[in-house]
C-alpha positions as CSV (number, residue, x, y, z in Angstrom):
1,M,305.1,2.6,245.7
2,S,303.4,5.9,246.5
3,G,304.8,8.1,249.1
4,S,301.9,7.6,251.5
5,A,302.3,3.9,251.5
6,G,306.0,4.2,252.2
7,H,305.5,6.7,255.0
8,S,302.8,4.4,256.5
9,V,305.5,1.7,257.0
10,T,307.9,4.2,258.5
11,G,305.1,5.5,260.7
12,A,304.3,1.9,262.0
13,T,308.0,1.3,262.8
14,E,308.3,4.7,264.6
15,A,305.1,4.0,266.5
16,L,306.5,0.7,267.8
17,D,309.8,2.3,268.7
18,R,308.0,4.9,270.8
19,Y,305.9,2.2,272.5
20,L,309.0,0.1,273.4
21,A,310.7,3.2,274.7
22,E,307.7,4.0,277.0
23,E,307.7,0.4,278.2
24,G,311.2,0.9,279.4
25,G,312.4,-2.5,278.4
26,G,315.3,-1.2,276.3
27,G,315.1,-4.2,274.0
28,A,315.6,-4.0,270.2
29,R,312.6,-3.8,267.9
30,P,311.6,-7.3,266.7
31,P,311.8,-7.8,262.9
32,L,308.9,-7.0,260.7
33,R,307.2,-10.3,259.8
34,Y,303.9,-9.3,258.3
35,L,302.6,-6.3,256.4
36,R,299.2,-5.9,254.8
37,R,297.3,-2.9,253.5
38,K,293.7,-3.4,252.2
39,P,291.4,-0.7,250.9
40,G,289.1,0.5,253.6
41,R,290.8,-1.6,256.3
42,G,294.1,0.3,256.7
43,L,297.5,-1.1,257.3
44,V,298.5,-3.9,259.7
45,A,302.2,-4.6,260.6
46,V,303.3,-7.4,262.8
47,F,306.7,-7.3,264.4
48,G,308.2,-10.5,265.9
49,P,308.6,-12.8,267.5
50,G,312.1,-11.4,268.3
51,D,314.8,-12.7,270.6
52,G,312.5,-12.3,273.6
53,G,309.5,-14.0,271.9
54,N,307.4,-10.9,272.0
55,I,305.0,-10.0,269.1
56,Y,303.6,-6.5,268.4
57,T,300.9,-5.5,266.1
58,V,300.8,-1.9,264.7
59,K,297.6,-0.7,263.0
60,V,297.2,2.4,261.0
61,D,293.6,3.3,259.9
62,E,292.7,4.1,256.4
63,Q,292.0,7.7,257.0
64,A,295.4,8.2,258.4
65,L,296.9,6.6,255.3
66,L,294.9,8.8,252.9
67,G,295.4,12.0,254.8
68,S,292.8,14.8,255.4
69,P,290.6,16.2,252.6
70,D,292.9,19.2,252.2
71,G,295.8,17.0,251.3
72,T,297.7,17.3,254.6
73,A,298.8,14.2,256.6
74,S,296.4,12.9,259.2
75,A,297.4,13.3,262.8
76,A,295.9,9.9,263.8
77,V,298.3,7.9,266.0
78,P,298.9,4.3,265.0
79,A,297.6,1.8,267.6
80,V,300.1,-0.7,269.1
81,Q,299.1,-4.0,270.6
82,R,301.3,-6.5,272.4
83,F,300.4,-10.1,271.7
84,P,298.1,-11.7,272.9
85,V,296.0,-8.5,273.1
86,D,293.7,-8.5,270.1
87,P,290.2,-7.0,270.5
88,Q,289.0,-8.7,267.3
89,L,290.1,-12.1,268.7
90,P,288.8,-11.8,272.2
91,H,289.7,-15.4,273.1
92,L,293.3,-15.1,272.2
93,D,294.5,-14.3,275.7
94,T,292.6,-17.3,277.1
95,V,294.0,-19.8,274.6
96,M,297.5,-18.6,275.1
97,S,297.4,-19.2,278.9
98,P,295.7,-22.6,279.1
99,A,297.1,-23.4,282.6
100,A,295.0,-20.6,284.0
101,H,291.8,-22.0,282.5
102,P,291.0,-25.5,283.9
103,D,288.3,-26.3,281.3
104,L,290.6,-25.6,278.4
105,A,293.5,-27.5,280.0
106,D,291.2,-30.5,280.6
107,A,290.0,-30.4,276.9
108,L,293.6,-30.3,275.7
109,A,294.7,-33.1,278.0
110,A,291.8,-35.3,276.8
111,A,292.7,-34.7,273.1
112,A,296.4,-35.4,273.8
113,R,295.5,-38.8,275.3
114,R,293.8,-39.7,272.0
115,V,297.0,-39.3,270.0
116,C,299.9,-39.8,272.3
117,A,301.1,-42.7,274.4
118,V,300.2,-41.1,277.7
119,P,300.3,-43.5,280.7
120,P,296.7,-44.2,281.9
121,D,297.6,-42.9,285.4
122,G,299.7,-40.0,284.1
123,R,298.6,-36.6,285.3
124,L,299.0,-33.3,283.5
125,V,301.9,-31.5,285.1
126,G,302.6,-28.7,282.6
127,I,301.2,-27.0,279.6
128,A,302.7,-24.3,277.3
129,A,301.3,-22.5,274.3
130,E,303.4,-21.2,271.4
131,P,302.1,-19.1,268.5
132,V,302.9,-20.6,265.1
133,R,301.1,-18.3,262.7
134,Y,299.2,-15.2,263.7
135,K,296.9,-13.1,261.5
136,P,295.8,-10.1,263.6
137,G,292.1,-9.8,264.0
138,D,291.5,-13.0,262.1
139,R,293.1,-16.3,263.2
140,C,296.0,-17.7,265.2
141,V,297.6,-21.1,264.9
142,I,299.0,-22.4,268.2
143,R,301.2,-25.4,269.2
144,Y,300.4,-26.7,272.7
145,R,303.1,-28.7,274.6
146,L,301.6,-30.9,277.3
147,R,303.7,-32.7,279.9
148,F,302.3,-35.8,281.7
149,G,304.0,-37.2,284.7
150,D,303.9,-40.8,286.2
151,P,303.2,-41.0,289.9
152,P,306.5,-40.7,291.9
153,S,308.0,-44.1,292.9
154,A,310.4,-45.3,295.5
155,A,313.1,-45.1,292.8
156,G,312.7,-41.3,292.4
157,N,310.6,-39.0,290.3
158,G,308.3,-40.5,287.8
159,A,309.0,-40.3,284.0
160,V,307.5,-37.4,282.0
161,T,305.7,-37.9,278.7
162,T,305.5,-34.9,276.4
163,C,302.7,-34.5,273.8
164,T,302.1,-31.7,271.3
165,L,298.8,-30.6,269.7
166,V,298.1,-27.9,267.1
167,A,295.1,-25.6,267.4
168,K,293.6,-22.8,265.3
169,L,291.7,-20.0,266.9
170,Y,289.0,-18.4,264.9
171,R,286.8,-15.5,265.5
172,E,283.6,-17.5,265.5
173,T,282.8,-21.0,266.8
174,H,281.0,-22.0,263.6
175,E,284.3,-21.4,261.7
176,A,286.2,-23.7,264.0
177,Q,283.4,-26.4,263.7
178,A,283.3,-26.1,259.9
179,A,287.1,-26.6,259.8
180,T,286.9,-29.6,262.0
181,D,284.0,-31.1,260.1
182,L,285.9,-30.8,256.8
183,L,289.0,-32.5,258.1
184,A,286.8,-35.3,259.5
185,R,285.2,-35.8,256.1
186,L,288.5,-35.8,254.4
187,H,289.6,-38.6,256.7
188,D,286.3,-40.6,256.9
189,E,284.8,-40.1,253.4
190,A,287.7,-39.4,251.2
191,A,290.2,-41.6,253.2
192,V,293.1,-39.3,252.4
193,A,296.5,-39.7,254.2
194,W,297.7,-36.1,253.7
195,T,295.9,-34.1,256.3
196,A,296.1,-33.8,260.1
197,R,293.6,-35.8,262.1
198,P,290.9,-33.6,263.6
199,L,290.5,-33.7,267.4
200,G,287.4,-31.6,267.8
201,V,286.5,-28.1,269.0
202,V,287.1,-27.0,272.5
203,P,283.7,-26.4,274.2
204,G,282.9,-22.8,274.7
205,L,285.8,-21.6,272.5
206,P,286.3,-21.1,268.7
207,L,289.4,-23.4,268.9
208,A,289.8,-26.3,266.5
209,L,292.3,-29.0,267.6
210,T,294.3,-31.4,265.4
211,E,297.2,-33.7,265.8
212,D,300.6,-32.2,265.4
213,L,302.3,-33.1,262.1
214,G,305.6,-31.9,263.6
215,S,308.0,-29.0,263.4
216,S,311.5,-28.2,262.2
217,R,312.8,-28.8,265.7
218,D,311.7,-32.4,265.8
219,R,314.2,-35.3,265.5
220,V,312.5,-36.1,262.2
221,P,311.8,-32.5,261.1
222,A,308.6,-31.4,259.4
223,R,309.3,-28.4,257.2
224,S,307.2,-25.9,255.4
225,G,306.9,-26.5,251.6
226,L,308.6,-23.0,251.2
227,R,311.8,-24.5,252.7
228,V,311.7,-27.5,250.4
229,V,310.2,-26.4,247.0
230,H,313.0,-24.1,245.6
231,P,316.0,-24.3,243.2
232,G,318.8,-26.3,244.8
233,S,316.5,-28.6,246.7
234,E,317.2,-32.2,245.8
235,V,313.8,-33.4,247.0
236,A,311.8,-30.6,245.4
237,P,310.7,-32.6,242.3
238,E,309.3,-35.4,244.4
239,V,307.6,-33.1,246.8
240,I,306.0,-31.2,243.8
241,A,304.8,-34.5,242.3
242,R,303.3,-35.6,245.6
243,A,301.6,-32.3,246.0
244,A,300.1,-32.6,242.5
245,R,298.8,-36.1,243.2
246,A,297.2,-35.0,246.5
247,L,295.5,-32.1,244.7
248,A,294.1,-34.5,242.1
249,E,292.7,-36.7,244.9
250,L,291.1,-33.6,246.5
251,H,289.5,-32.6,243.2
252,T,288.0,-36.1,242.7
253,S,287.0,-36.6,246.4
254,G,283.4,-35.5,245.8
255,L,283.4,-33.5,249.1
256,Q,281.0,-30.5,249.2
257,P,281.8,-27.4,251.1
258,A,279.4,-26.1,253.8
259,D,278.9,-23.0,251.6
260,P,277.7,-24.2,248.2
261,T,278.3,-20.8,246.5
262,P,280.8,-21.4,243.7
263,R,284.0,-19.4,243.2
264,T,283.8,-18.5,239.5
265,G,286.0,-17.0,236.8
266,A,283.9,-13.8,237.0
267,D,284.8,-13.6,240.7
268,E,288.4,-13.9,239.9
269,A,288.1,-11.2,237.2
270,G,286.6,-8.8,239.8
271,K,289.6,-9.4,242.1
272,A,292.0,-9.0,239.2
273,A,290.5,-5.6,238.4
274,K,290.9,-4.4,241.9
275,R,294.5,-5.5,242.1
276,A,295.2,-3.8,238.8
277,K,293.8,-0.6,240.1
278,L,296.0,-0.8,243.2
279,L,299.1,-1.4,241.0
280,A,298.3,1.5,238.8
281,Q,298.0,3.8,241.8
282,H,301.2,2.7,243.5
283,V,303.4,2.2,240.4
284,P,301.9,4.8,238.0
285,E,304.7,4.5,235.5
286,L,303.5,0.9,234.9
287,A,299.8,1.8,234.5
288,P,299.8,1.3,230.7
289,V,301.3,-2.2,231.1
290,V,298.9,-3.0,233.9
291,R,295.9,-2.1,231.6
292,R,297.4,-4.0,228.7
293,V,297.6,-7.3,230.6
294,T,294.5,-6.9,232.8
295,D,291.9,-6.2,230.1
296,P,292.4,-9.6,228.3
297,L,292.9,-11.4,231.6
298,C,289.5,-10.2,232.9
299,A,287.8,-10.9,229.6
300,T,289.1,-14.5,229.5
301,L,288.3,-15.1,233.2
302,T,284.7,-14.0,232.7
303,G,284.3,-16.2,229.6
304,L,285.4,-19.4,231.4
305,P,282.8,-22.2,231.5
306,G,280.8,-22.5,234.7
307,D,280.1,-26.2,234.6
308,T,283.5,-27.5,235.7
309,L,283.0,-27.1,239.5
310,R,284.9,-29.4,241.9
311,P,285.9,-29.3,245.6
312,A,288.9,-27.0,245.6
313,H,291.5,-26.0,248.2
314,G,291.2,-22.3,247.2
315,S,294.7,-21.2,248.0
316,Y,297.0,-24.0,247.0
317,K,300.7,-23.2,247.1
318,S,304.0,-24.4,248.6
319,S,303.4,-22.6,251.9
320,Q,300.3,-24.8,252.4
321,L,302.4,-28.0,252.4
322,L,304.2,-29.7,255.3
323,V,307.0,-32.1,254.4
324,R,308.1,-34.8,256.8
325,D,310.3,-37.8,256.0
326,G,309.2,-38.0,252.4
327,A,305.5,-37.5,253.1
328,V,303.6,-34.4,252.0
329,F,300.7,-33.0,254.0
330,L,298.1,-30.4,253.0
331,V,297.2,-27.7,255.6
332,D,294.9,-24.7,255.9
333,F,291.6,-25.5,254.2
334,D,290.0,-22.2,255.3
335,Q,289.4,-21.2,251.6
336,F,287.9,-24.6,250.7
337,C,285.2,-24.1,248.1
338,L,283.5,-25.2,244.9
339,A,285.6,-24.0,241.9
340,D,287.1,-24.9,238.6
341,P,289.9,-27.3,239.5
342,A,292.1,-25.2,237.2
343,L,292.0,-22.5,240.0
344,D,294.2,-24.7,242.3
345,V,296.5,-25.7,239.5
346,G,297.0,-22.1,238.4
347,Y,297.4,-21.0,242.0
348,F,300.2,-23.5,242.7
349,L,302.0,-22.7,239.4
350,A,301.9,-19.0,240.0
351,Y,303.5,-19.3,243.4
352,L,305.9,-22.0,242.2
353,R,308.1,-19.3,240.6
354,P,311.3,-18.7,242.6
355,A,312.0,-15.1,243.7
356,G,315.1,-15.0,241.6
357,L,313.0,-15.2,238.5
358,W,312.0,-11.5,239.0
359,Y,315.7,-10.6,238.8
360,R,316.5,-12.9,235.9
361,R,318.9,-15.0,237.9
362,T,320.7,-17.8,236.1
363,G,318.8,-21.1,236.0
364,R,315.6,-19.9,237.6
365,R,313.6,-20.0,234.4
366,A,314.7,-23.5,233.5
367,W,314.1,-24.7,237.1
368,F,310.5,-23.3,237.1
369,E,309.7,-24.7,233.7
370,A,310.8,-28.2,234.7
371,A,309.1,-27.9,238.1
372,A,305.8,-26.8,236.4
373,Q,305.9,-29.7,234.0
374,T,306.5,-32.1,236.9
375,F,303.4,-30.7,238.6
376,R,301.2,-30.8,235.5
377,S,302.2,-34.3,234.5
378,A,301.8,-35.8,238.0
379,Y,298.4,-34.1,238.5
380,A,297.1,-35.3,235.1
381,D,298.4,-38.8,235.7
382,R,296.7,-39.0,239.1
383,L,293.4,-37.7,237.6
384,S,293.5,-40.3,235.0
385,E,294.1,-43.0,237.6
386,R,291.1,-41.7,239.5
387,G,288.9,-42.3,236.4
388,E,288.9,-38.9,234.8
389,S,288.7,-38.7,231.0
390,A,291.6,-37.4,228.9
391,E,289.4,-34.6,227.8
392,T,288.7,-33.5,231.4
393,C,292.4,-33.6,232.2
394,A,293.4,-31.6,229.2
395,G,290.7,-29.0,229.8
396,I,291.9,-28.4,233.4
397,V,295.5,-28.0,232.2
398,Q,294.4,-25.7,229.4
399,R,292.4,-23.4,231.7
400,A,295.1,-23.3,234.4
401,P,297.2,-20.5,232.8
402,V,294.2,-18.1,233.0
403,F,294.1,-18.5,236.8
404,E,297.9,-18.6,236.9
405,A,297.9,-15.1,235.3
406,A,295.3,-13.9,237.8
407,L,297.3,-15.1,240.8
408,L,300.5,-13.5,239.4
409,L,298.6,-10.2,239.4
410,K,297.9,-10.9,243.1
411,I,301.6,-11.5,243.7
412,A,302.4,-8.2,242.0
413,A,299.9,-6.3,244.2
414,R,301.1,-8.1,247.3
415,R,304.7,-7.1,246.5
416,V,303.6,-3.5,246.3
417,N,301.9,-3.7,249.7
418,R,305.0,-5.2,251.3
419,L,307.7,-3.0,249.9
420,H,309.1,0.0,251.8
421,S,310.2,1.7,248.5
422,P,309.3,1.7,244.8
423,R,310.7,-1.3,242.8
424,P,309.0,-1.0,239.5
425,G,311.4,-3.3,237.8
426,E,310.3,-6.2,240.1
427,V,306.7,-5.4,239.5
428,A,307.2,-5.2,235.8
429,A,308.8,-8.6,235.8
430,V,305.7,-10.1,237.5
431,L,303.5,-8.4,234.9
432,A,305.6,-9.9,232.2
433,E,304.9,-13.3,233.7
434,V,301.1,-12.5,233.5
435,S,301.5,-11.9,229.7
436,R,303.5,-15.1,229.4
437,A,300.9,-17.1,231.2
438,L,298.1,-15.7,229.0
439,A,300.0,-16.5,225.9
440,L,299.8,-20.2,226.8
441,V,296.0,-20.1,226.6
442,E,294.8,-21.9,223.5
443,G,291.7,-22.8,221.6
444,P,288.3,-21.3,222.5
445,L,289.7,-19.7,225.7
446,A,292.0,-17.4,223.8
447,L,289.7,-14.4,223.1
448,D,290.8,-12.8,219.8
449,E,290.4,-9.2,221.2
450,G,292.4,-10.0,224.3
451,R,295.1,-11.8,222.3
452,S,295.5,-8.8,219.9
453,R,295.9,-6.4,222.8
454,L,298.7,-8.6,224.2
455,V,300.5,-8.9,220.9
456,S,300.1,-5.2,220.1
457,G,301.7,-4.4,223.5
């Protein structure tokens, strides 16, 4: 990584240390959980939650990262925010303190009564909010824990019933409503069993409510797909197969997104070119390799057919799965769109690779190849069961490696953004996987010029 990027991470850490010292708490700095740098938008680092549950966001603007025109470092001071302070999510403080806002508490209680066995005369006696996933300035997923108490009796205090809900806070109300409408259509029109039941949008707030599918702390734990889909997991093959079948059901659901603008191969080519530029800047010694894989990738993406559009998840990977007692649920449909179904297939396969693959650890290649074949087979079988032709199934599987290669380039660029120091060997390993994926493209998709560039390299 370039020196400026590395220094920006150090600067964010030092800024938080100064902030904590000025607070006088004397506590240790929470661990770094999230780090993103995007062109024109600067760097955002999220620390925590730590032992005390606190979350801090440090923002470094783009000008400070680039330095002044004369090449000297900018004197701009990073901004530190303590959760739930977030000017770009102005309702965050409100939704994290529901007991202080009666209308919100009433809306949560009404939703809880729809999904939990709350006694008819039980009254709300307590409510707590816990952040689950937080993307500064964008969204926050929250778990609400509501306690309902029976009226006290002569025998003593009444029993307490606890109910949990999950909510996602957006910046705009229309975003929350669109997310709720989509889940409702998945349940009502597509009749799928692998999503959370929508419970509406809280009046006056961009807060979408759903049933809680569970957490790792439950008696029957619900775990993220990241904790299940990996080498060494006995249940990984079945979870991968279930995820593939659910995806095939989504692709054949006929649902249309609110925004009909398609996500095309040309769009993905544009993104790939930007990621390649970022890689070449931060790991200059790999610039020739980046160009060698990116040119044929962009050419092939641009040449993909535009008449294969289906409803697509848009960011399908293991982290978008929740696994509970053998069942697999899909979450986070914020990128739902019209696209070539091969996009979702390629997305999942790109992120299916275990981290050990970048370090050539024993067995990781064999595990990935077997897992990928499980996914492809289960997906094609379910498509066939849903009435798709053999030609359609084969075409999707044939195009998937192109998108897989594009998403691997995204992984390489993300790894550059997240690292504190240069690791060109790791990035080179990801780029090698891009070439490997492109080499799988056959037939009319394999552009002669692009293929010759790969081979000559």
